[in-house]
PAVO-170970 format. One line per 2 residues: number of its first residue (from 1); for each residue x negated, z negated, y of N, C-alpha, C. Coordinates in nm, 4 decimals. Atoms other than C-alpha are relative to their C-alpha. Layout:
NUM	X,Z,Y,X,Z,Y,X,Z,Y | ...
***
This chain:
1	0.0386,-0.0518,0.1685,-13.1204,-8.0340,-0.5474,-0.0346,-0.1119,-0.0713 | 0.0533,0.1107,0.1064,-13.1635,-8.2640,-0.8422,-0.1656,-0.0395,-0.0102
3	0.1105,0.0025,0.0322,-13.4696,-8.3987,-0.9550,-0.0707,0.1171,-0.1332 | 0.0369,-0.1228,0.0843,-13.7061,-8.1586,-1.1673,0.0266,-0.0760,-0.1512
5	0.0162,0.0336,0.1241,-13.7097,-8.3940,-1.4659,0.1608,0.0186,-0.0731 | -0.1288,-0.0431,0.0561,-13.3353,-8.3207,-1.4969,0.0435,0.1319,0.0083
7	0.0180,-0.1337,0.0313,-13.3753,-7.9261,-1.4799,-0.0870,0.0405,-0.0879 | 0.0627,-0.0501,0.1278,-13.5243,-7.6771,-1.6866,-0.1627,-0.0183,0.0660
9	0.1278,-0.0141,-0.0359,-13.8520,-7.6588,-1.4684,-0.0592,-0.1323,-0.0035 | 0.0721,0.0895,-0.0018,-13.9342,-7.9971,-1.5317,-0.0136,-0.0598,-0.1362
11	0.0087,0.0108,0.1350,-13.8890,-7.9830,-1.8996,-0.1117,0.0849,-0.0831 | 0.1125,-0.0767,0.0691,-14.1672,-7.8812,-2.1527,0.0655,0.0770,-0.1098
13	-0.0754,-0.0632,0.1239,-14.0501,-7.6028,-2.3944,-0.0345,-0.0436,-0.1277 | 0.0200,0.0305,0.1192,-14.2323,-7.7516,-2.6652,0.0606,-0.1338,-0.0178
15	-0.0519,0.1249,0.0269,-14.0562,-8.0901,-2.6114,-0.0378,-0.0876,0.1207 | 0.0283,0.1100,-0.1129,-14.0451,-8.3955,-2.3508,-0.0071,0.0661,0.1183
17	0.0122,-0.0441,-0.1502,-14.1150,-8.3572,-1.9697,-0.1482,0.0621,0.0029 | 0.1545,-0.0349,-0.0325,-14.4150,-8.1738,-1.8288,-0.0329,-0.0768,0.1129
19	0.0394,0.0844,-0.1119,-14.6153,-8.3193,-1.5306,0.0977,-0.0110,0.0864 | -0.0847,-0.0128,-0.1162,-14.3861,-8.1947,-1.2672,0.1222,-0.0834,-0.0206
21	-0.0895,0.0745,0.0260,-14.1028,-8.3482,-1.4614,-0.0170,-0.1663,0.0055 | 0.0150,0.1297,-0.0061,-14.2648,-8.6838,-1.5168,-0.0633,-0.0577,0.1689
23	-0.0038,0.0477,-0.1230,-14.3578,-8.7030,-1.1607,0.1188,-0.0042,0.0838 | -0.0900,0.0087,-0.0921,-14.0364,-8.6393,-0.9961,0.1100,-0.1059,-0.0886
25	-0.0632,0.1359,0.0177,-13.8890,-8.9572,-1.1901,-0.0105,-0.0968,0.0290 | 0.0415,0.0949,-0.1280,-13.8085,-9.2136,-0.9757,0.0324,-0.1652,-0.0738
27	-0.0002,0.1036,0.0905,-13.7579,-9.4903,-1.2597,-0.1339,-0.0859,0.0077 | 0.1253,0.0809,-0.0133,-14.1316,-9.5871,-1.2355,-0.0933,0.1612,-0.0652
29	0.0490,-0.0884,0.0158,-14.4150,-9.3777,-1.3364,-0.0050,0.0232,-0.2014 | 0.0128,-0.0413,0.1611,-14.4227,-9.1806,-1.6959,-0.1012,0.0137,-0.0319
31	0.1109,-0.0314,0.0484,-14.6649,-9.1504,-1.9202,-0.0054,0.1393,-0.0857 | -0.0089,-0.1063,0.1469,-14.7550,-8.8094,-2.1613,0.0266,-0.0736,-0.1279
33	-0.0423,0.0246,0.1441,-14.6511,-8.8234,-2.5155,-0.1793,-0.0551,-0.0615 | 0.1163,0.0303,0.0486,-14.8948,-8.9986,-2.7373,0.0214,0.0617,-0.1360
35	-0.0161,-0.0745,0.1522,-14.9713,-8.7627,-3.0711,-0.0732,-0.1080,-0.0990 | 0.0842,0.0639,0.1178,-15.1316,-8.9151,-3.3805,-0.1193,-0.0141,0.0121
37	0.1542,-0.0051,-0.0340,-15.4697,-8.8221,-3.2933,-0.0275,-0.0962,0.0795 | -0.0136,0.0897,-0.0951,-15.4379,-9.0015,-2.9880,-0.0020,-0.1227,-0.0130
39	-0.0723,0.1371,0.0583,-15.2776,-9.3103,-3.1362,-0.1293,-0.0760,-0.0714 | 0.1050,0.0512,0.0918,-15.6216,-9.3568,-3.3758,-0.0941,-0.0685,0.1107
41	0.0843,0.0617,-0.1305,-15.8246,-9.4063,-3.0479,0.0209,-0.1304,0.0683 | 0.0033,0.1178,-0.0817,-15.6387,-9.7022,-2.9111,0.1403,-0.0849,-0.0466
43	-0.1079,0.0798,0.0255,-15.4203,-9.9714,-3.0199,0.1402,0.0023,0.0858 | -0.0858,-0.0086,-0.0909,-15.2039,-9.9747,-2.7133,0.0704,0.1316,-0.0211
45	-0.0639,-0.1227,-0.0030,-15.1319,-9.6018,-2.7632,0.0683,0.0103,-0.1097 | -0.0614,0.0038,0.1416,-15.0448,-9.6589,-3.1288,0.1351,-0.0841,0.0259
47	-0.1275,0.0813,0.0008,-14.8006,-9.9365,-3.0346,0.0927,0.0758,0.0815 | -0.1349,-0.0594,-0.0708,-14.6111,-9.7273,-2.7886,0.0174,0.1201,-0.0796
49	-0.0329,-0.1577,0.0704,-14.6307,-9.3923,-3.0234,0.0899,-0.0802,-0.0941 | -0.0937,0.0613,0.1284,-14.4550,-9.6456,-3.3006,0.1015,-0.0169,0.0583
51	-0.1914,0.0268,-0.0736,-14.1587,-9.7690,-3.0579,0.0330,0.1116,0.0250 | -0.0830,-0.1420,-0.0206,-14.1090,-9.4255,-2.9445,0.0834,0.0600,-0.1032
53	-0.0282,-0.0873,0.1309,-14.0728,-9.2744,-3.2925,0.1329,-0.1160,-0.0511 | -0.1200,0.0826,0.0330,-13.8367,-9.5803,-3.3866,0.1036,-0.0061,0.0593
55	-0.1464,0.0172,-0.0738,-13.6136,-9.5737,-3.1138,0.0557,0.1382,-0.0031 | -0.0774,-0.1302,0.0096,-13.5701,-9.2015,-3.1083,0.0335,0.0374,-0.1410
57	-0.0707,-0.0310,0.1388,-13.5239,-9.1687,-3.4861,0.1431,-0.0870,-0.0140 | -0.1388,0.0511,0.0119,-13.2367,-9.4283,-3.4474,0.0862,0.0686,0.0884
59	-0.1132,-0.0574,-0.1008,-13.0877,-9.2664,-3.1543,0.0200,0.1567,-0.0901 | -0.0042,-0.1426,0.0826,-13.1366,-8.9072,-3.3843,0.1136,-0.0398,-0.0905
61	-0.0759,0.0529,0.1125,-12.9302,-9.1074,-3.6470,0.1423,-0.0075,0.0662 | -0.1468,0.0421,-0.0786,-12.6539,-9.2463,-3.4160,0.0545,0.0885,0.1148
63	-0.0602,-0.0618,-0.0898,-12.6050,-9.0429,-3.1636,0.0041,0.1787,0.0291 | -0.0224,-0.1391,-0.0190,-12.6405,-8.6848,-3.2278,0.0766,0.0672,-0.1262
65	-0.0871,-0.0574,0.1257,-12.4094,-8.4652,-3.4467,-0.1025,0.0450,-0.1002 | 0.0840,-0.0631,0.0953,-12.5419,-8.3153,-3.7652,-0.0456,0.1350,0.0162
67	0.0533,-0.1054,-0.0783,-12.5854,-7.9810,-3.6035,-0.1146,-0.0267,0.0629 | 0.1071,0.0341,-0.0741,-12.8140,-8.1196,-3.3565,-0.1164,-0.0691,-0.0669
69	0.0885,0.0528,0.0599,-12.9829,-8.3388,-3.5683,-0.0825,0.0890,-0.1232 | 0.0639,-0.0645,0.1201,-13.0774,-8.0626,-3.8206,-0.0627,0.1335,0.0839
71	0.0596,-0.1109,-0.0751,-13.1667,-7.7783,-3.5218,-0.1242,-0.0310,0.0550 | 0.1485,0.0286,-0.0348,-13.5400,-7.7324,-3.4703,-0.0170,-0.0097,0.1343
73	0.0196,-0.0326,-0.1387,-13.4924,-7.6145,-3.1142,0.0752,-0.1135,0.0821 | -0.0632,0.1090,-0.0780,-13.2803,-7.9536,-2.9996,-0.1021,-0.0735,0.0800
75	0.0853,0.0583,-0.0534,-13.4404,-8.1468,-2.7484,-0.1077,-0.1282,-0.0624 | 0.0565,0.1204,0.0569,-13.4899,-8.4384,-2.9404,-0.0757,0.0090,-0.1173
77	0.0806,-0.0247,0.0935,-13.6070,-8.2733,-3.2395,-0.1752,0.0380,0.0428 | 0.1116,-0.0496,-0.0511,-13.8843,-8.1122,-3.0193,-0.0857,-0.1336,0.0600
79	0.0522,0.1364,-0.0311,-13.9569,-8.4769,-2.8476,-0.0705,-0.0340,-0.1325 | 0.0702,0.0371,0.0904,-14.0203,-8.5864,-3.1904,-0.1362,0.0641,-0.0838
81	0.1258,-0.1006,0.0532,-14.2474,-8.3079,-3.2964,-0.1087,-0.0509,0.0994 | 0.1084,0.0044,-0.0773,-14.4672,-8.3613,-2.9803,-0.0480,-0.1413,-0.0026
83	0.0283,0.1556,0.0386,-14.4905,-8.7316,-3.0687,-0.0723,0.0069,-0.1337 | 0.0238,0.0090,0.1194,-14.5747,-8.6465,-3.4127,0.0540,-0.1277,-0.0828
85	-0.0566,0.1239,0.1056,-14.3384,-8.8630,-3.5557,0.0532,0.0478,-0.1253
***
């Protein structure tokens, strides 16, 4: 069976991966999303959040169809909401 991050059980319904999904990822240790509130407390978290938002917004523009980009339930839009982008 494949890793949890590739299946529904490793995905958070609100966007991104849940704890089980992050733990099953073999490329390294994944950290949880950084909200705008958490970013205000730490410059490192703020930089990480800013980088993620810029990267994902670019991916949304170039790699998704108009239907996916406008769908509030698409994985990319859920992730952007989770990170407060």
